N, CA, C and O atoms as a MOPAC input file, in Angstrom:
PM7 MOZYME 1SCF
protein

 N     -9.42900 1     9.62300 1    -6.74300 1
 C     -9.37100 1     8.31400 1    -6.12400 1
 C     -8.53000 1     7.31800 1    -6.92600 1
 O     -7.82700 1     6.51100 1    -6.31800 1
 N     -8.56700 1     7.33600 1    -8.24800 1
 C     -7.73600 1     6.38800 1    -9.00200 1
 C     -6.25300 1     6.51300 1    -8.68000 1
 O     -5.53400 1     5.51500 1    -8.71100 1
 N     -5.77800 1     7.72500 1    -8.37100 1
 C     -4.35700 1     7.89300 1    -8.05400 1
 C     -4.00000 1     7.11400 1    -6.78600 1
 O     -2.93000 1     6.51000 1    -6.70800 1
 N     -4.88700 1     7.12800 1    -5.80100 1
 C     -4.63800 1     6.39100 1    -4.56100 1
 C     -4.59800 1     4.89400 1    -4.83100 1
 O     -3.76700 1     4.17800 1    -4.27300 1
 N     -5.49400 1     4.42600 1    -5.68700 1
 C     -5.50800 1     3.01100 1    -6.03400 1
 C     -4.23700 1     2.63500 1    -6.78400 1
 O     -3.69000 1     1.55000 1    -6.58400 1
 N     -3.77000 1     3.52900 1    -7.64400 1
 C     -2.52700 1     3.28200 1    -8.37300 1
 C     -1.35500 1     3.20900 1    -7.40700 1
 O     -0.49200 1     2.34100 1    -7.53900 1
 N     -1.31800 1     4.12100 1    -6.43200 1
 C     -0.24500 1     4.10900 1    -5.44100 1
 C     -0.25400 1     2.81700 1    -4.63600 1
 O      0.80000 1     2.24300 1    -4.36500 1
 N     -1.44100 1     2.36000 1    -4.25500 1
 C     -1.53900 1     1.11100 1    -3.50600 1
 C     -1.04300 1    -0.05300 1    -4.34900 1
 O     -0.29600 1    -0.90100 1    -3.86200 1
 N     -1.44800 1    -0.09700 1    -5.58700 1
 C     -1.03300 1    -1.17500 1    -6.47500 1
 C      0.48200 1    -1.17700 1    -6.67000 1
 O      1.11700 1    -2.23000 1    -6.63400 1
 N      1.05000 1     0.00100 1    -6.87500 1
 C      2.50100 1     0.10600 1    -7.03500 1
 C      3.20000 1    -0.37400 1    -5.77000 1
 O      4.19400 1    -1.09700 1    -5.84100 1
 N      2.68600 1     0.02400 1    -4.62400 1
 C      3.28100 1    -0.40900 1    -3.35900 1
 C      3.21800 1    -1.91200 1    -3.17000 1
 O      4.19300 1    -2.53300 1    -2.74500 1
 N      2.08100 1    -2.49000 1    -3.48300 1
 C      1.93500 1    -3.94100 1    -3.34800 1
 C      2.84500 1    -4.69400 1    -4.31300 1
 O      3.47400 1    -5.68600 1    -3.94500 1
 N      2.90600 1    -4.21300 1    -5.54300 1
 C      3.77400 1    -4.86400 1    -6.52200 1
 C      5.24900 1    -4.73400 1    -6.15200 1
 O      6.01400 1    -5.69300 1    -6.25900 1
 N      5.63400 1    -3.54500 1    -5.71700 1
 C      7.03500 1    -3.33600 1    -5.32600 1
 C      7.38800 1    -4.21700 1    -4.13200 1
 O      8.45200 1    -4.83700 1    -4.10400 1
 N      6.50100 1    -4.27000 1    -3.15300 1
 C      6.75200 1    -5.11000 1    -1.98300 1
 C      6.86800 1    -6.58200 1    -2.33800 1
 O      7.74300 1    -7.28800 1    -1.83700 1
 N      5.97800 1    -7.03300 1    -3.20500 1
 C      6.03400 1    -8.42400 1    -3.64500 1
 C      7.28900 1    -8.73000 1    -4.43100 1
 O      7.91900 1    -9.77200 1    -4.24600 1
 N      7.64100 1    -7.81400 1    -5.30500 1
 C      8.84900 1    -7.99500 1    -6.12400 1
 C     10.09900 1    -8.00700 1    -5.24400 1
 O     10.95000 1    -8.88700 1    -5.37600 1
 N     10.20100 1    -7.04600 1    -4.36600 1
 C     11.37200 1    -6.97400 1    -3.48200 1
 C     11.43400 1    -8.20400 1    -2.57400 1
 O     12.50500 1    -8.78000 1    -2.38400 1
 N     10.30900 1    -8.59900 1    -2.02300 1
 C     10.27500 1    -9.78000 1    -1.15900 1
 C     10.66600 1   -11.05100 1    -1.89800 1
 O     11.41300 1   -11.88100 1    -1.37900 1
 N     10.15800 1   -11.19300 1    -3.10700 1
 C     10.50100 1   -12.37100 1    -3.89900 1
 C     11.97800 1   -12.43000 1    -4.25600 1
 O     12.60600 1   -13.48600 1    -4.18100 1
 N     12.52000 1   -11.29600 1    -4.64000 1
 C     13.93900 1   -11.23900 1    -4.99400 1
 C     14.79700 1   -11.53100 1    -3.76800 1
 O     15.75800 1   -12.29600 1    -3.84300 1
 N     14.44500 1   -10.92100 1    -2.64400 1
 C     15.23200 1   -11.15700 1    -1.42700 1
 C     15.15400 1   -12.63300 1    -1.00900 1
 O     16.14900 1   -13.21000 1    -0.57100 1
 N     13.98700 1   -13.22700 1    -1.14500 1
 C     13.84200 1   -14.64000 1    -0.81900 1
 C     14.73700 1   -15.51200 1    -1.68300 1
 O     15.37300 1   -16.44400 1    -1.19100 1
 N     14.78300 1   -15.20500 1    -2.97300 1
 C     15.65400 1   -15.96000 1    -3.87100 1
 C     17.12800 1   -15.73700 1    -3.54700 1
 O     17.92400 1   -16.67600 1    -3.54900 1
 N     17.48100 1   -14.48700 1    -3.27100 1
 C     18.88400 1   -14.16700 1    -3.00900 1
 C     19.38400 1   -14.81600 1    -1.71500 1
 O     20.54600 1   -15.21100 1    -1.61500 1
 N     18.49900 1   -14.91900 1    -0.73700 1
 C     18.91300 1   -15.47400 1     0.55000 1
 C     18.76900 1   -16.99200 1     0.62000 1
 O     19.22000 1   -17.61000 1     1.58500 1
 N     18.16100 1   -17.58500 1    -0.36600 1
 C     17.97600 1   -19.02800 1    -0.38200 1
 C     19.32000 1   -19.73700 1    -0.58100 1
 O     20.12900 1   -19.33800 1    -1.41900 1
 N     19.53600 1   -20.77300 1     0.18700 1
 C     20.79400 1   -21.51700 1     0.05900 1
 C     20.74100 1   -22.54400 1    -1.07400 1
 O     21.75600 1   -23.15600 1    -1.40500 1
 N     19.57200 1   -22.73100 1    -1.66200 1
 C     19.44300 1   -23.77300 1    -2.67800 1
 C     19.71600 1   -23.27900 1    -4.10200 1
 O     19.64600 1   -24.07000 1    -5.04200 1
 N     20.02400 1   -21.99200 1    -4.28200 1
 C     20.32500 1   -21.52100 1    -5.63300 1
 C     21.83100 1   -21.31400 1    -5.78500 1
 O     22.54600 1   -21.07400 1    -4.81300 1
 N     22.27800 1   -21.41200 1    -7.00700 1
 C     23.71400 1   -21.32300 1    -7.27500 1
 C     24.17000 1   -19.86600 1    -7.37200 1
 O     23.35400 1   -18.95000 1    -7.48200 1
 N     25.47400 1   -19.67500 1    -7.32800 1
 C     26.04100 1   -18.33900 1    -7.49400 1
 C     25.71200 1   -17.78100 1    -8.87700 1
 O     25.49300 1   -16.58000 1    -9.03600 1
 N     25.68000 1   -18.65300 1    -9.86300 1
 C     25.34900 1   -18.22100 1   -11.22200 1
 C     23.92900 1   -17.65300 1   -11.27000 1
 O     23.68400 1   -16.63300 1   -11.91400 1
 N     23.00400 1   -18.31300 1   -10.59000 1
 C     21.62100 1   -17.83500 1   -10.54200 1
 C     21.53900 1   -16.49400 1    -9.82600 1
 O     20.81000 1   -15.60100 1   -10.25800 1
 N     22.28600 1   -16.35000 1    -8.72900 1
 C     22.31100 1   -15.07700 1    -8.00600 1
 C     22.81500 1   -13.94500 1    -8.90100 1
 O     22.25200 1   -12.85000 1    -8.90000 1
 N     23.86400 1   -14.20900 1    -9.65300 1
 C     24.40500 1   -13.18900 1   -10.55400 1
 C     23.39800 1   -12.83200 1   -11.64200 1
 O     23.26900 1   -11.66400 1   -12.00900 1
 N     22.69300 1   -13.82000 1   -12.15500 1
 C     21.66900 1   -13.57100 1   -13.16300 1
 C     20.56100 1   -12.68600 1   -12.58700 1
 O     20.11200 1   -11.74400 1   -13.24100 1
 N     20.12800 1   -12.98700 1   -11.38300 1
 C     19.09100 1   -12.18300 1   -10.72600 1
 C     19.58200 1   -10.75700 1   -10.51300 1
 O     18.85100 1    -9.80300 1   -10.78000 1
 N     20.80700 1   -10.60500 1   -10.03900 1
 C     21.36500 1    -9.26500 1    -9.81800 1
 C     21.38600 1    -8.45300 1   -11.10500 1
 O     21.04000 1    -7.27200 1   -11.10200 1
 N     21.78800 1    -9.08100 1   -12.20200 1
 C     21.85000 1    -8.34200 1   -13.47500 1
 C     20.45400 1    -7.96900 1   -13.95900 1
 O     20.25900 1    -6.87500 1   -14.48900 1
 N     19.48700 1    -8.85600 1   -13.78600 1
 C     18.11000 1    -8.56200 1   -14.20000 1
 C     17.52800 1    -7.43000 1   -13.36000 1
 O     16.85600 1    -6.54600 1   -13.89100 1
 N     17.78100 1    -7.45100 1   -12.05300 1
 C     17.28400 1    -6.39800 1   -11.17000 1
 C     17.91700 1    -5.06300 1   -11.54400 1
 O     17.23700 1    -4.03700 1   -11.57500 1
 N     19.19700 1    -5.07300 1   -11.82300 1
 C     19.88800 1    -3.84400 1   -12.20200 1
 C     19.28900 1    -3.27700 1   -13.48500 1
 O     19.07800 1    -2.06900 1   -13.58900 1
 N     19.01700 1    -4.12600 1   -14.44600 1
 C     18.43500 1    -3.68800 1   -15.71300 1
 C     16.97700 1    -3.24600 1   -15.56500 1
 O     16.47600 1    -2.46400 1   -16.37300 1
 N     16.30400 1    -3.74400 1   -14.53700 1
 C     14.88400 1    -3.46500 1   -14.33200 1
 C     14.64700 1    -2.11300 1   -13.67600 1
 O     13.50800 1    -1.64600 1   -13.63200 1
 N     15.68700 1    -1.47700 1   -13.17000 1
 C     15.60100 1    -0.17500 1   -12.51300 1
 C     14.76200 1    -0.25500 1   -11.24300 1
 O     13.73700 1     0.41400 1   -11.11100 1
 N     15.21200 1    -1.07400 1   -10.32900 1
 C     14.52300 1    -1.27600 1    -9.06000 1
 C     14.44900 1     0.01700 1    -8.25700 1
 O     13.51500 1     0.20800 1    -7.47900 1
 N     15.41200 1     0.89600 1    -8.43700 1
 C     15.40900 1     2.16100 1    -7.70100 1
 C     14.15500 1     2.97100 1    -7.95700 1
 O     13.61000 1     3.57600 1    -7.03400 1
 N     13.69100 1     2.99100 1    -9.19400 1
 C     12.46900 1     3.72200 1    -9.51900 1
 C     11.26400 1     3.11400 1    -8.80600 1
 O     10.39700 1     3.83400 1    -8.30900 1
 N     11.22000 1     1.80300 1    -8.76100 1
 C     10.11200 1     1.12500 1    -8.08200 1
 C     10.13300 1     1.44900 1    -6.59600 1
 O      9.09000 1     1.72000 1    -6.00100 1
 N     11.30500 1     1.42300 1    -6.00300 1
 C     11.42100 1     1.73800 1    -4.57600 1
 C     11.01000 1     3.17800 1    -4.31800 1
 O     10.34200 1     3.45800 1    -3.32300 1
 N     11.39500 1     4.09400 1    -5.19400 1
 C     10.98800 1     5.49700 1    -5.04400 1
 C      9.46700 1     5.63800 1    -5.10100 1
 O      8.87000 1     6.34800 1    -4.29100 1
 N      8.85600 1     4.96500 1    -6.05300 1
 C      7.39300 1     5.03400 1    -6.17900 1
 C      6.70800 1     4.39800 1    -4.98200 1
 O      5.65900 1     4.86200 1    -4.53600 1
 N      7.30900 1     3.32900 1    -4.46200 1
 C      6.75900 1     2.70300 1    -3.26500 1
 C      6.81000 1     3.68400 1    -2.09500 1
 O      5.85200 1     3.79600 1    -1.33000 1
 N      7.93300 1     4.39500 1    -1.96000 1
 C      8.06200 1     5.37900 1    -0.89200 1
 C      7.01800 1     6.47300 1    -1.00700 1
 O      6.45000 1     6.90000 1    -0.00200 1
 N      6.76400 1     6.92800 1    -2.21900 1
 C      5.74000 1     7.95000 1    -2.44100 1
 C      4.35700 1     7.42100 1    -2.06900 1
 O      3.56700 1     8.12700 1    -1.44300 1
 N      4.06600 1     6.18000 1    -2.45300 1
 C      2.77200 1     5.58800 1    -2.13200 1
 C      2.61000 1     5.41900 1    -0.62800 1
 O      1.52700 1     5.64600 1    -0.08900 1
 N      3.67300 1     5.02600 1     0.04600 1
 C      3.62700 1     4.84900 1     1.49500 1
 C      3.36800 1     6.18200 1     2.18000 1
 O      2.55400 1     6.26200 1     3.10000 1
 N      4.05400 1     7.22400 1     1.73800 1
 C      3.86500 1     8.55800 1     2.31100 1
 C      2.43300 1     9.04200 1     2.09000 1
 O      1.82900 1     9.62900 1     2.98800 1
 N      1.89600 1     8.79900 1     0.90700 1
 C      0.51100 1     9.18700 1     0.62500 1
 C     -0.45500 1     8.43100 1     1.52900 1
 O     -1.44500 1     8.99600 1     1.99300 1
 N     -0.17300 1     7.16800 1     1.77900 1
 C     -1.00500 1     6.37700 1     2.67900 1
 C     -0.97300 1     6.90700 1     4.10100 1
 O     -2.00500 1     6.96100 1     4.77000 1
 N      0.20900 1     7.29900 1     4.56500 1
 C      0.32200 1     7.88300 1     5.90100 1
 C     -0.45200 1     9.19500 1     5.99400 1
 O     -1.14200 1     9.44500 1     6.98200 1
 N     -0.33800 1    10.02200 1     4.97500 1
 C     -1.07700 1    11.28900 1     4.95100 1
 C     -2.58000 1    11.04300 1     5.02400 1
 O     -3.29400 1    11.71900 1     5.76500 1
 N     -3.04500 1    10.08100 1     4.25700 1
 C     -4.47300 1     9.76100 1     4.25300 1
 C     -4.91800 1     9.21300 1     5.60700 1
 O     -6.00000 1     9.55500 1     6.08400 1
 N     -4.10700 1     8.37700 1     6.22300 1
 C     -4.43200 1     7.83800 1     7.54600 1
 C     -4.52500 1     8.96100 1     8.57600 1
 O     -5.42600 1     8.96100 1     9.41400 1
 N     -3.60500 1     9.90900 1     8.51800 1
 C     -3.64700 1    11.04300 1     9.44000 1
 C     -4.88900 1    11.89400 1     9.20500 1
 O     -5.50600 1    12.36400 1    10.16000 1
 N     -5.25700 1    12.09400 1     7.95200 1
 C     -6.44900 1    12.86900 1     7.63400 1
 C     -7.69700 1    12.19400 1     8.18100 1
 O     -8.56800 1    12.85300 1     8.74900 1
 N     -7.78200 1    10.89800 1     8.01300 1
 C     -8.94100 1    10.14900 1     8.51200 1
 C     -8.98400 1    10.18900 1    10.03300 1
 O    -10.05300 1    10.33600 1    10.62400 1
 N     -7.83400 1    10.05900 1    10.66000 1
 C     -7.77500 1    10.11500 1    12.12600 1
 C     -8.25200 1    11.47800 1    12.62900 1
 O     -9.03000 1    11.54700 1    13.58100 1
 N     -7.79500 1    12.55600 1    12.00300 1
 C     -8.21600 1    13.90700 1    12.40200 1
 C     -9.71200 1    14.08700 1    12.18400 1
 O    -10.40100 1    14.68100 1    13.01300 1
 N    -10.20700 1    13.57200 1    11.06700 1
 C    -11.63100 1    13.66700 1    10.78300 1
 C    -12.45200 1    12.90600 1    11.81700 1
 O    -13.50100 1    13.38100 1    12.25200 1
 N    -11.98400 1    11.74400 1    12.20600 1
 C    -12.68300 1    10.91300 1    13.17600 1
 C    -12.68400 1    11.56600 1    14.55800 1
 O    -13.70900 1    11.58800 1    15.23900 1
 N    -11.54800 1    12.09100 1    14.96000 1
 C    -11.43300 1    12.71500 1    16.27200 1
 C    -12.22000 1    14.02000 1    16.34400 1
 O    -12.75400 1    14.37400 1    17.39500 1
 N    -12.28700 1    14.71700 1    15.24200 1
 C    -12.97100 1    16.01300 1    15.23600 1
 C    -14.47400 1    15.90900 1    15.03800 1
 O    -15.21200 1    16.85400 1    15.31400 1
 N    -14.91400 1    14.77400 1    14.56500 1
 C    -16.29100 1    14.77800 1    14.17100 1
 C    -17.22600 1    13.83000 1    14.70100 1
 O    -18.40300 1    13.85900 1    14.34400 1

């Protein structure tokens, strides 16, 4: 069970991080210099790994939902 909780936490954190970054990047009130700083920080932070882990957590969640649905329908 702890692995599922870890996957959920990773997914929530990744979603929040990605949403926050996208909000900043799309905001018209920040300067180009700030955008470049954010881009460099994201690149150094290895966002790809976070996205990969989020994808794994999402897939695990779908698998669990399907298992629960089958259990509910069968029982």
